[in-house]
N, C-alpha and C positions, 0 to 999 in steps of 0.2 A: 485677513490682516493686511494691509496695502503700508509698506515702507519706503520711503525714500531714502537714499543716501547721496550726499553730494560731498566735493573737493573743490575749492578753489583759492584763489587770491596769493598762490606762492609757487606750485611747480603748475604739474598739469591738471586741469580742471577735468570733473566727469560728473556722471549721473548714472546711478544704481536703482532698480527697482524689484523689490521683493513682496513676492503677494502671495500671502498663506505658505510662507516657508520656502518657495522656490524662488531663485533668482531667475527674473523672465527677460528684463532687457537692462543691456548696461552699454555705456559707449563714452568716449573720451571727448571732449567738448571741440579739440583740434580737429577730428574727423568731419566734424560738419560745419565749423567756422571756415576751416583750410588756413589754419594759422598754426604754425606749429610750436608745439608746448605753449597752448592757449592757456593763460590762468586766470581768465576774467571768468565771472559768474556763468555758469555752464546752462545757460537759458536753453540752449538748442538741445542740448543733451537730455534735459528736464522735458521738453515737451517732446523729444522722440519719445520717452519712457512713457509719459503719459499717454500717446498716441498709440504705442503698442499696446497698451495695456486697457484701450480705451476707457479712460478716466482722466481726470483732472486734479486740480488741487483740491476739489470738495473731498475726494475720493481717497483721500489719504490720510492715514491712521497717525502717523509721526512722518518727522523729519529726520533724520542723523545727519550731524556736520562731522567732519572727520576730525576737529580739533578743537582745543577751547580758545576762543578768539580773545577773552580777557587776560588769559595768563600769557598768552604769546604776548600781547600786547603790553604786558608789565615787564616780561624778559626783555622786549626793543627798547622800552623806557630804561630799564635800570641799563644795559649794558653801553648804551649810549651817555647816559649819565656818570657812571664810574668812567667813561674815556675823555668825557669832556675836557679841555674843549677841541680835542682832536674828535672828528666825524660830524660837526657841528654841522657843516654845510650838506653833506648826507641825508643829516636825521631831519632838517627842514626840508628838504626836496619829497621826502617820504613820508612824513608823519600825517601829511593830508589825507592821504590814501586808508588811513586806519579809521577817521573820522568820517568819510565818504564813502565807503564800501566796505571795510574788513570787519566793523563793527555794527553792521545794519543789515545781517544774514536773513534776521526775520523779517525786517519790514522789505527787504527788497524781495522775499518769496511772496508778502503780501501783495505788493503792488503789481509783480510779474503773473501770479498765476492765483491771485485771489485765498490764498491760502493763511490760515487763521488759526490752525493747531498748531499742536507742541513740537517744538524745535529742540532736540537733544544734541548737546555738545561732548561728543566722547573724545578723551584724550588722545592724542596725535599717533602716539607710540600705541596704545590700547586697541585705536583702529588698526594700526598693520599688525599687530598680536593675532584680532579676530580674522583678518583677512587672512591667515595663514592656516590660523588653528580650525575655523568652523569649514574650512574647503579640504582639508588633509584626509579625513576618513579618520584618525587617528584618536583611539579612547582618551588617550593619556600622551603626553609630549611635554617635553620644554619647547618653550616659545622667546625666540630671541629677534627683537629688531634691533637694526643697526641704519641709520642714514645721517644726513646733515645736523639737523634739528628740529624739531617738532616746537612744543613749546619752551620746555626746558631741555628736556631729556636729548640726549644724542644716540643712547643707546640702552635699550631695557632687557631684563632677563625676566622670566618668570614661567608660567606653568597653565597648561591647558588638562582638564580633566572635566571629561562629560562634557555638560553644556556651560562649563565656567573657564573661563581665562582671568588669570590672575599676572599683574604686573608686582615683581615682590622686590628688584632693586632695578637701579637707573644709573648711567653715566650723565653728567650735566653738561651744557656748552659752559664754555667754549672748546672744550675737549671732545672732539669729534673724529673719526674714521672718516666720515662723508666729506667733512670740510677740508680734513687735510688730502684727499683724493682728489678735490676740486679744485683745491688751492694749488697743486701742482700741476692738475691740468690744466690751469692758466699759465703758469710759469712756462708749461711746454708748448703753450701756443695754441690753444683749442679752448675753445667755449666752455665755459662752466654752465653746468646746469642742462648740458645737452652733449658734450664729446667727452665726457667720460669713460664709454666705451670704448672709442678710438683711442686712448690713451691704454685701456687692455690690450686690444691689438698691437698697437704702436710698442708693447712691452717686448712681445715674442721676438723682437729683432735684437733686444739687449743682453746685457749680463747684469744679473741682479746683485754680483758681487760689488761691482766697481765703486758704488758709492755706500756701500755698507756702512761705512763709519759716519759717512753725513747723515744720514735717515736715523743712525743710532741717538743723533743730537736732537733729532725733531721730536720724537717720541719715545717714551718709555713704558714698558711691561711690566706689569707687576702681577705678584703671586697668586693673587685672588682671582686676578682675570682681567681685571680693569685696566685702563690704560691713560697718558697723560702727555700732554702736548709742549713743547716747547715753545711758550707764545710771544718769545720776543722775534720770530720769523714770520709771522702772520697779523695782517690786518684786518681780519674780516668782521672781529668784533664792532668797529667802527667805520670802515670803509669799504666801496665795492671792488677795490684792487685788495686782493686777499692777502698777499704777501707785500714785504719789502725788501729792499736792498739787500739784507741782511741773509736771506735765504740764495739770493743771487752770488753771494759771496762766498757762503757755504759749498756752493757746487763747483763756486769759480768759473760759472759761465752767464752770460745774459740771458734774459728771456728768448725763448726761441720764436723764430718769425714765423707766423701763420703761412702755412701751404708751403713750406719749403723741404719737404718730404723726410725721407728717414736720414737722420743725422745720429752716427753710433753715440755718440757723447749723449745725446739727447736720450737714444733709443734705452741707454743704460741706465739713465735716471728713470725712464717710465717703468723699467724690469725692476729698479730696486723698491720704485712706490708699489707695485704690484706684490711684489714679495712681502714687503714689510704689511701691508694690508691684510695677506693672507696668513702671517703669521701671527697679527694681533688677535683675528677672529677664531683663529685654532686656540690661543693661548684662553680666550674669552671662553669659548666652547667646552673646553678641557674643564675647566671651573666651572661651569655650569653642569656638566655632568656629573662632577665630582658631588655637588651638592643634591642633584636631582639624578641619580643612575638610572635613566631610562632608556628604552632605545630608540626611540624619535624624538626626532627636533624640527621644529617649523621655524622659518627663517621668512623675515620680512623686512622691510624698510628699502631705500633706493640703493643700499650698497649691496644687498641682495640680486641684482641684475648683474652681478659681477661673474659672470658665467666660468670665467677660467678658476676665478676662486671656488665655486659651489663645486667644480668637478672633483677639489681634492678633498671635502671634508669630511667623507666618510672613509677616506682611508687614511686622514690625519687626527681624527677623531675615535672617542669610544662608540658615537652614534651608530646604529645599524639600519636608520632609516631618516629620510629627509624629504620633506614637504618645502617646497616655495611657489606662492600662488604665482599665476599667469600674469600679475601687474604687481609685484611688491612695494611700488613707486608711490608718489602721493595721489597719482590717478586712482589706485588701488584702495587708497584709505576709505574712499566712499564705498566701496564694497564692505569693505571691514565695520567701518559705522554702521551702514545699513543692516548686518548681520548681527553685529553685537546689539543693535536696538533690538531688533526682531526678538533673540533669545530672551533679552531681557524682559521683555513683556510677553511672550509665548510662554515662556518656560519649557521650550522644547528646541530642537536643533533644527539647522537648515536641511533641505532634502537635499537626498544624495543625487547621483549622476550629472555631474555638472562637466559643462564641456565648454571653452569662452567663447563661441558664437553667437553673440549676444546683443550686437549692435543692428541697424536696420538692415532690410534686403529689400529688393527691387522687385516690382513685379515684370513680365514679358513686356507689357504695353509700353512700360518705359523705355526698357531697354532697347526695344525697336525704334521709339518715337526718338531718341538720342541718336541712334544710329542714322538714322533717315536725316534728322536736323543737321547731320556733317555730313552728308552726302556720301556714306559710306556704303560701299558692297558687301551683303554678308552671305554666308550660308548657314543653313540650319541642319545640325546634326539629328537624323533620323530617331536617335536613342541616348543614353547613356553611354553604351558600348560600343555605339558608332562613335561618339564623340572620342572617348578616351583611345580609342584604336588611332583615330585621325591624329589627335593631339601626342600622343606618344611616338608616333611615326615622326612629327617635325622636331621633336626632343631626339629621337636615335638620331635625324640628320643633321643636327647642331644648329637645330632654331632656338631663338630664344620667343618663349611667352609669356604675352600678360594673361593672367588667369582669374578670374572675376567670377565667382558662386556665394551664393548664397548671404549670410547676413556677415555682418564687419564682425574682425576678431575684437577680442578685451584684451587689454595690454598692448604693449608697444612692439611685439611681434609678429610676423605673418606668418600664419599657421594653414594656407592651404586654402583661404578664402578670396584672399587679397595679394595673391603673390606673384614674383616675378620667377620663370623657371627656366633651367637651362640643364644641357645634359653635363652633369659632372666628370665625365670621362675625359674630357676635351680641354686639356690643359688651358689653352687659350681663351677660355670662357672667363675668364677672371679677371683678365685684361680687358675684353670686350666689354663684359658688363659695368666693371667700375667704369671707364672711359666712356664710352660711348650712350650709355644709356643711366648707369645713375652719377655719373658726374664726380665723381668722387676720390677719394687719396688712392693712389694703386696698392699701397700697402695694405686695402681693408679686405680682412677675409670673407667668402661667403658659405653660408651655412648648409650641412646635407640633409635632406628628410630621407629615412628609410626606414623599410616595412618593418614593424614590432619583431619578426621571427628572425631575422635577419642581423640584427644588432651587433651580437657578438661577431660573427664574421667581419664587420668592418673595425668596430671602436674596443679599444680596453676598455670599458665601462665598469662601473660599479656592479657586483654581483647580483644585487639585489636593484634594479633599476627605478629609480625615483618617479613616480607620475609627472613631476615637473621638467622630465625629459621631453615631455611631451608640448612643452611651452618655450622649447628653445632656449632654455635657462643653464645646461651643462654643457662644459666643454672637458672633453677626452682626448687622449691618443687614441690615433688609427692603429691599425694592424697595418703589418707590411701588406696582407691583401688591398685594404681599404686606401691605403698610399699609392699604391700602381693603380688600382682601378679607379678611383674618383679623385684625380689630382685637384679638379680646379676647385674643391673645397678645403683642400688639406693647407693649413696654416703652416708659416714659415717655420714652425717649432714642431710638426708633425701631428699638431692638434684638428679638431674640429667642433663646432656647438650645433651638438648632437638634437636632432628632432626628431622623436619616433612615432610612426602615424600606426593607428591602428584602425580596421574597417569601421568597428563600433562608431570611433569618435570623428569619421568623415569619409563614407564609404566613395563615393566618386573621387577622391583625391588619392584614396587607397587603390582604387583599380585603375587609376592613370600611372600610378607608379608602377602597381604590377603587371600593366601591358608593356610599359617600358622594359620591365625586368625580362619579358619575355622574348623582346625584341633583341636585348642587346647582352641579357644574361647579368646585369648589374641592378640591383633593387633599392639604388639612390640617384636621386637627382638633386639636381643646386637650385636651394629655394631661397631667393629673398625679398623684402619687403617692395609691393610695388607702388612705387613712389621715384623722383627722384631728389636729386641731396638738396636739404633746405624747405621739403613739402613733408606734409604730413601724409600717410598710407592712405592711397585712394578708398574712396566710400561709397559713392554713387556710381552711375553709368558714365557720366557726363567726367567725372573725376579721371575716370580710366581711360577714355577715350581722350581728353587733353592730353594725357600723359603719354598714351602709346604714339600720337602724332609730333611729338616733340623729342621722341627718343628714336633709337633703332630697334627696338623691339619688331620682331618678324610679324608674329600674329598674336591676335588680341582675340580672347575666347572670353565673350558675356554672356552666362547661362550656356544655354544649348547653341549661340550664334557665334559662327569662327568670321574673323576677321584679315583679310591679309594685308600686309604693308604696298 
């Protein structure tokens, strides 16, 4: 049985293919189109899935779409009618896309791929819930999803049990933790639906108590775990501008100018926002556990990308285990929809042994052809052992490496297949990579990747590590040893976004870190995504070479081939 899952037309488009219960291919459209946060119909991603599985539209048993477009359209109409005449201009500008694209999923599949079969429309938050529970490996778990908005729901609570996932309760638009975070993100001078994670990093520079009273006027937490927003501060119901002058008056500050660096007042607002989010989610989760006193929690939706929050949840709630999928956002909704559809049809769960290297890979001939087309001189490593020995030596010397191996990662994080690597023990590496390679804000932190057996030497992490630590979704404080040994990955508040690597999941990457450990005594390296600001993570050899040539990366490693700048 072949099930295709797709998401598109709102945030990040993607496609996923399941064959007989196994996820065999998955990629975000942006990786192939080279348009960051591409939300168009994922034609390239679907073609990749078909090519990988040697099939086409005729070989698909069902397509699962990650939400119900008609229900979402109903909500969009209702919110603008209720706000009329406010937002009439925005409504006129956007309504056409619903009739030309968003309500024509089945027609588009037929035109582009000749697919005439069944299209299943899975509720948005049920797709999120399935994306977490079916990958978690838990037999039974509470399942919570939190994002901006799906059709009507912004937050849902339910249970996963065996092969069943049920949504029992929801909080509806316009009351939304995701939209609250996005509105303040915009107020802080960052791009909505793109830079919320920057606000999370910016918050570490601030004091969450400074604007505590102001935030208490924006959101009210209730005893049943729910929350409500004071909507007179926000305009996202009817406008592309998400907040109004009243929000500026509340904080007694104008909107922060973009690219203006760390300013204490705005950093304090970011810190207050982060604290409010954490307190709101903890309040929700405590109520969920009270109703369903199970050990395990599955979390999904775009808010689950807030890794600072994630690292605190097991300490602040009664849950003992936590799973967050590698892409908890809208891109991951395609995977959730596909898994939910498969389970409903096959009456059995998804096959285990999952790791999110599910995108395209490129043959040696294409790598060599690309290098020669750019006129680059390269050396070929004789073996994997020789490769990791040479590259770990470069890292020990303080060189920056573009690392390109195997299949493209699924999700927004670089997990050692398309990564930029550096020596985390050299303090200056943070500023070097931010300024000369990534071309991004200097306050932005970098993540450490660490061999699994050394985690507790370097991090004050949960006693039972979540599988999600492999996906760079959890932030924890460093130990004193960690702060001393890997300063380039230590954020201003003494924390780091942990990525744990096991040899089973990525042998070559693991062996590289181990070789670096033998040379330096440190089982940690700096890992960041292989891209520059404003561009998606590289996918093809051509993408990697172009990024290499326009940055100060010292060496590019494409498969077994080493290229010096």
